KOLMARGU-126657 format. One record per atom (N, C-alpha, C): residue number from 1; atom name; x, y, z. Coordinates in pm, whole numbers. Each point is the difference from the previous one (the first is absolute). Layout:
BEGIN
resi=NUM; name=CA; xx=X; yy=Y; zz=Z
...
# end
This chain:
BEGIN
resi=1; name=N; xx=-295; yy=940; zz=-2780
resi=1; name=CA; xx=-55; yy=64; zz=116
resi=1; name=C; xx=106; yy=2; zz=109
resi=2; name=N; xx=34; yy=119; zz=48
resi=2; name=CA; xx=100; yy=15; zz=104
resi=2; name=C; xx=-71; yy=3; zz=135
resi=3; name=N; xx=2; yy=-114; zz=70
resi=3; name=CA; xx=-73; yy=-13; zz=125
resi=3; name=C; xx=49; yy=97; zz=106
resi=4; name=N; xx=130; yy=19; zz=8
resi=4; name=CA; xx=54; yy=90; zz=101
resi=4; name=C; xx=-41; yy=145; zz=-25
resi=5; name=N; xx=-4; yy=40; zz=-126
resi=5; name=CA; xx=-42; yy=137; zz=-32
resi=5; name=C; xx=-145; yy=22; zz=37
resi=6; name=N; xx=-84; yy=-100; zz=-29
resi=6; name=CA; xx=-142; yy=12; zz=35
resi=6; name=C; xx=-16; yy=5; zz=151
resi=7; name=N; xx=73; yy=-87; zz=70
resi=7; name=CA; xx=-8; yy=-1; zz=146
resi=7; name=C; xx=47; yy=133; zz=57
resi=8; name=N; xx=110; yy=53; zz=-53
resi=8; name=CA; xx=50; yy=128; zz=49
resi=8; name=C; xx=-100; yy=111; zz=-24
resi=9; name=N; xx=-67; yy=-2; zz=-115
resi=9; name=CA; xx=-100; yy=100; zz=-31
resi=9; name=C; xx=-116; yy=-8; zz=98
resi=10; name=N; xx=-44; yy=-122; zz=29
resi=10; name=CA; xx=-111; yy=-17; zz=94
resi=10; name=C; xx=39; yy=38; zz=143
resi=11; name=N; xx=122; yy=-33; zz=36
resi=11; name=CA; xx=43; yy=24; zz=137
resi=11; name=C; xx=55; yy=141; zz=21
resi=12; name=N; xx=15; yy=74; zz=-109
resi=12; name=CA; xx=55; yy=135; zz=5
resi=12; name=C; xx=-83; yy=87; zz=94
resi=13; name=N; xx=65; yy=59; zz=92
resi=13; name=CA; xx=-62; yy=93; zz=94
resi=13; name=C; xx=-110; yy=-63; zz=85
resi=14; name=N; xx=6; yy=-131; zz=23
resi=14; name=CA; xx=-103; yy=-65; zz=81
resi=14; name=C; xx=-1; yy=58; zz=141
resi=15; name=N; xx=116; yy=15; zz=58
resi=15; name=CA; xx=6; yy=53; zz=136
resi=15; name=C; xx=-56; yy=143; zz=6
resi=16; name=N; xx=35; yy=79; zz=-98
resi=16; name=CA; xx=-45; yy=139; zz=-3
resi=16; name=C; xx=-151; yy=9; zz=-17
resi=17; name=N; xx=-57; yy=-93; zz=-74
resi=17; name=CA; xx=-142; yy=3; zz=-30
resi=17; name=C; xx=-80; yy=-104; zz=76
resi=18; name=N; xx=57; yy=-52; zz=106
resi=18; name=CA; xx=-62; yy=-110; zz=72
resi=18; name=C; xx=-144; yy=33; zz=41
resi=19; name=N; xx=-25; yy=125; zz=31
resi=19; name=CA; xx=-134; yy=39; zz=41
resi=19; name=C; xx=-99; yy=-6; zz=-117
resi=20; name=N; xx=49; yy=10; zz=-122
resi=20; name=CA; xx=-87; yy=-4; zz=-117
resi=20; name=C; xx=-35; yy=-142; zz=-40
resi=21; name=N; xx=74; yy=-98; zz=48
resi=21; name=CA; xx=-25; yy=-139; zz=-34
resi=21; name=C; xx=-93; yy=-61; zz=104
resi=22; name=N; xx=-96; yy=-78; zz=-47
resi=22; name=CA; xx=-83; yy=-75; zz=93
resi=22; name=C; xx=81; yy=-120; zz=49
resi=23; name=N; xx=-51; yy=-65; zz=101
resi=23; name=CA; xx=69; yy=-119; zz=52
resi=23; name=C; xx=5; yy=-108; zz=-108
resi=24; name=N; xx=-106; yy=-12; zz=-80
resi=24; name=CA; xx=-2; yy=-98; zz=-109
resi=24; name=C; xx=106; yy=32; zz=-104
resi=25; name=N; xx=18; yy=130; zz=-29
resi=25; name=CA; xx=102; yy=40; zz=-97
resi=25; name=C; xx=140; yy=-37; zz=49
resi=26; name=N; xx=25; yy=25; zz=127
resi=26; name=CA; xx=130; yy=-34; zz=57
resi=26; name=C; xx=24; yy=-151; zz=-2
resi=27; name=N; xx=-105; yy=-77; zz=26
resi=27; name=CA; xx=12; yy=-146; zz=-5
resi=27; name=C; xx=28; yy=-45; zz=-143
resi=28; name=N; xx=-64; yy=64; zz=-97
resi=28; name=CA; xx=22; yy=-34; zz=-140
resi=28; name=C; xx=144; yy=30; zz=-40
resi=29; name=N; xx=50; yy=116; zz=38
resi=29; name=CA; xx=139; yy=35; zz=-33
resi=29; name=C; xx=98; yy=-96; zz=67
resi=30; name=N; xx=-31; yy=-38; zz=121
resi=30; name=CA; xx=85; yy=-95; zz=72
resi=30; name=C; xx=-2; yy=-137; zz=-69
resi=31; name=N; xx=-118; yy=-42; zz=-45
resi=31; name=CA; xx=-12; yy=-128; zz=-70
resi=31; name=C; xx=79; yy=2; zz=-131
resi=32; name=N; xx=-1; yy=114; zz=-69
resi=32; name=CA; xx=78; yy=11; zz=-123
resi=32; name=C; xx=149; yy=-15; zz=30
resi=33; name=N; xx=44; yy=67; zz=105
resi=33; name=CA; xx=141; yy=-9; zz=37
resi=33; name=C; xx=39; yy=-144; zz=37
resi=34; name=N; xx=-85; yy=-69; zz=75
resi=34; name=CA; xx=25; yy=-139; zz=37
resi=34; name=C; xx=3; yy=-90; zz=-123
resi=35; name=N; xx=-86; yy=27; zz=-96
resi=35; name=CA; xx=-6; yy=-81; zz=-121
resi=35; name=C; xx=125; yy=17; zz=-85
resi=36; name=N; xx=52; yy=121; zz=-6
resi=36; name=CA; xx=125; yy=23; zz=-73
resi=36; name=C; xx=112; yy=-82; zz=65
resi=37; name=N; xx=2; yy=-3; zz=131
resi=37; name=CA; xx=101; yy=-79; zz=72
resi=37; name=C; xx=-19; yy=-149; zz=-30
resi=38; name=N; xx=-126; yy=-46; zz=-4
resi=38; name=CA; xx=-27; yy=-141; zz=-32
resi=38; name=C; xx=53; yy=-35; zz=-139
resi=39; name=N; xx=-20; yy=90; zz=-97
resi=39; name=CA; xx=51; yy=-25; zz=-135
resi=39; name=C; xx=152; yy=-7; zz=-1
resi=40; name=N; xx=65; yy=89; zz=75
resi=40; name=CA; xx=146; yy=0; zz=7
resi=40; name=C; xx=52; yy=-128; zz=65
resi=41; name=N; xx=-68; yy=-46; zz=104
resi=41; name=CA; xx=40; yy=-123; zz=68
resi=41; name=C; xx=-15; yy=-120; zz=-95
resi=42; name=N; xx=-111; yy=-5; zz=-72
resi=42; name=CA; xx=-23; yy=-110; zz=-95
resi=42; name=C; xx=107; yy=2; zz=-110
resi=43; name=N; xx=34; yy=118; zz=-50
resi=43; name=CA; xx=103; yy=11; zz=-104
resi=43; name=C; xx=135; yy=-43; zz=56
resi=44; name=N; xx=29; yy=39; zz=123
resi=44; name=CA; xx=126; yy=-39; zz=64
resi=44; name=C; xx=7; yy=-152; zz=18
resi=45; name=N; xx=-111; yy=-59; zz=40
resi=45; name=CA; xx=-5; yy=-146; zz=16
resi=45; name=C; xx=25; yy=-66; zz=-135
resi=46; name=N; xx=-66; yy=49; zz=-103
resi=46; name=CA; xx=17; yy=-56; zz=-134
resi=46; name=C; xx=146; yy=4; zz=-43
resi=47; name=N; xx=67; yy=111; zz=29
resi=47; name=CA; xx=140; yy=18; zz=-41
resi=47; name=C; xx=99; yy=-81; zz=84
resi=48; name=N; xx=-45; yy=-50; zz=115
resi=48; name=CA; xx=96; yy=-65; zz=88
resi=48; name=C; xx=-19; yy=-151; zz=15
resi=49; name=N; xx=-100; yy=-57; zz=-66
resi=49; name=CA; xx=-22; yy=-145; zz=15
resi=49; name=C; xx=23; yy=-72; zz=-132
resi=50; name=N; xx=26; yy=-130; zz=12
resi=50; name=CA; xx=19; yy=-80; zz=-122
resi=50; name=C; xx=-95; yy=-119; zz=-6
resi=51; name=N; xx=-64; yy=-32; zz=111
resi=51; name=CA; xx=-96; yy=-109; zz=4
resi=51; name=C; xx=-123; yy=38; zz=-83
resi=52; name=N; xx=-39; yy=-84; zz=-95
resi=52; name=CA; xx=-114; yy=32; zz=-88
resi=52; name=C; xx=-129; yy=31; zz=75
resi=53; name=N; xx=-25; yy=-69; zz=111
resi=53; name=CA; xx=-122; yy=26; zz=77
resi=53; name=C; xx=5; yy=138; zz=66
resi=54; name=N; xx=117; yy=37; zz=49
resi=54; name=CA; xx=13; yy=133; zz=62
resi=54; name=C; xx=-9; yy=110; zz=-105
resi=55; name=N; xx=52; yy=-25; zz=-119
resi=55; name=CA; xx=-12; yy=97; zz=-108
resi=55; name=C; xx=-147; yy=20; zz=-35
resi=56; name=N; xx=-74; yy=-112; zz=-9
resi=56; name=CA; xx=-143; yy=9; zz=-30
resi=56; name=C; xx=-74; yy=76; zz=111
resi=57; name=N; xx=37; yy=-27; zz=125
resi=57; name=CA; xx=-60; yy=70; zz=113
resi=57; name=C; xx=27; yy=150; zz=-8
resi=58; name=N; xx=123; yy=38; zz=-33
resi=58; name=CA; xx=36; yy=141; zz=-11
resi=58; name=C; xx=-78; yy=68; zz=-112
resi=59; name=N; xx=-15; yy=-69; zz=-113
resi=59; name=CA; xx=-76; yy=57; zz=-112
resi=59; name=C; xx=-146; yy=20; zz=42
resi=60; name=N; xx=-56; yy=-99; zz=65
resi=60; name=CA; xx=-139; yy=11; zz=45
resi=60; name=C; xx=-15; yy=114; zz=101
resi=61; name=N; xx=92; yy=9; zz=95
resi=61; name=CA; xx=-7; yy=106; zz=102
resi=61; name=C; xx=8; yy=138; zz=-64
resi=62; name=N; xx=86; yy=15; zz=-100
resi=62; name=CA; xx=12; yy=129; zz=-68
resi=62; name=C; xx=-127; yy=31; zz=-79
resi=63; name=N; xx=-57; yy=-100; zz=-66
resi=63; name=CA; xx=-124; yy=22; zz=-75
resi=63; name=C; xx=-114; yy=43; zz=92
resi=64; name=N; xx=-9; yy=-63; zz=115
resi=64; name=CA; xx=-104; yy=36; zz=98
resi=64; name=C; xx=21; yy=144; zz=47
resi=65; name=N; xx=123; yy=33; zz=33
resi=65; name=CA; xx=31; yy=135; zz=47
resi=65; name=C; xx=-28; yy=104; zz=-109
resi=66; name=N; xx=33; yy=-30; zz=-125
resi=66; name=CA; xx=-27; yy=92; zz=-110
resi=66; name=C; xx=-150; yy=23; zz=-19
resi=67; name=N; xx=-77; yy=-107; zz=11
resi=67; name=CA; xx=-145; yy=12; zz=-13
resi=67; name=C; xx=-56; yy=87; zz=112
resi=68; name=N; xx=48; yy=-24; zz=121
resi=68; name=CA; xx=-45; yy=81; zz=115
resi=68; name=C; xx=43; yy=146; zz=-19
resi=69; name=N; xx=122; yy=21; zz=-46
resi=69; name=CA; xx=52; yy=135; zz=-23
resi=69; name=C; xx=-87; yy=74; zz=-103
resi=70; name=N; xx=-32; yy=-66; zz=-110
resi=70; name=CA; xx=-82; yy=64; zz=-102
resi=70; name=C; xx=-138; yy=37; zz=54
resi=71; name=N; xx=-57; yy=-87; zz=80
resi=71; name=CA; xx=-129; yy=29; zz=62
resi=71; name=C; xx=10; yy=120; zz=93
resi=72; name=N; xx=102; yy=2; zz=85
resi=72; name=CA; xx=16; yy=110; zz=95
resi=72; name=C; xx=26; yy=133; zz=-70
resi=73; name=N; xx=78; yy=-3; zz=-106
resi=73; name=CA; xx=26; yy=122; zz=-77
resi=73; name=C; xx=-129; yy=52; zz=-62
resi=74; name=N; xx=-82; yy=-90; zz=-51
resi=74; name=CA; xx=-130; yy=39; zz=-55
resi=74; name=C; xx=-86; yy=65; zz=107
resi=75; name=N; xx=0; yy=-57; zz=119
resi=75; name=CA; xx=-75; yy=58; zz=112
resi=75; name=C; xx=52; yy=139; zz=34
resi=76; name=N; xx=132; yy=16; zz=3
resi=76; name=CA; xx=60; yy=129; zz=33
resi=76; name=C; xx=-35; yy=104; zz=-106
resi=77; name=N; xx=0; yy=-40; zz=-126
resi=77; name=CA; xx=-36; yy=92; zz=-107
resi=77; name=C; xx=-146; yy=41; zz=11
resi=78; name=N; xx=-87; yy=-94; zz=33
resi=78; name=CA; xx=-142; yy=32; zz=16
resi=78; name=C; xx=-22; yy=100; zz=112
resi=79; name=N; xx=81; yy=-9; zz=104
resi=79; name=CA; xx=-10; yy=93; zz=112
resi=79; name=C; xx=76; yy=129; zz=-26
resi=80; name=N; xx=68; yy=3; zz=-115
resi=80; name=CA; xx=80; yy=116; zz=-42
resi=80; name=C; xx=105; yy=36; zz=103
resi=81; name=N; xx=61; yy=-101; zz=60
resi=81; name=CA; xx=104; yy=24; zz=101
resi=81; name=C; xx=123; yy=64; zz=-60
resi=82; name=N; xx=25; yy=-24; zz=-126
resi=82; name=CA; xx=118; yy=55; zz=-65
resi=82; name=C; xx=-8; yy=151; zz=-16
resi=83; name=N; xx=-119; yy=56; zz=15
resi=83; name=CA; xx=-17; yy=144; zz=-20
resi=83; name=C; xx=16; yy=81; zz=129
resi=84; name=N; xx=13; yy=-68; zz=111
resi=84; name=CA; xx=16; yy=72; zz=126
resi=84; name=C; xx=144; yy=45; zz=11
resi=85; name=N; xx=22; yy=130; zz=20
resi=85; name=CA; xx=135; yy=55; zz=12
resi=85; name=C; xx=40; yy=14; zz=144
# end
C-alpha cells in the first residue's frame, strides 16, 4: 500500500473542490494527512535510535498510526471522497 499515493489521490484538487467538501470531509482529509506524518515520524524515530525501549516505543507508535490510518481511509472510502474531482 503506497500511503503517499493514496493521500495524493484524496487530496487531489481539494482546493478546487473545497465547496464540494463538507467541514467533516475536510477534517477527515486533514486527519489522514496528519496520520501519514505520524507514521513517518515513528519510522524516522525507529531508524535513528538504538535504545531497545525507544525502538519498542517507535514500533508501537507506528502501529497505532497505521491502525488510525486504516480506519480513516475506510471512512474516506465510505464517504466516496476519492471520487470527487
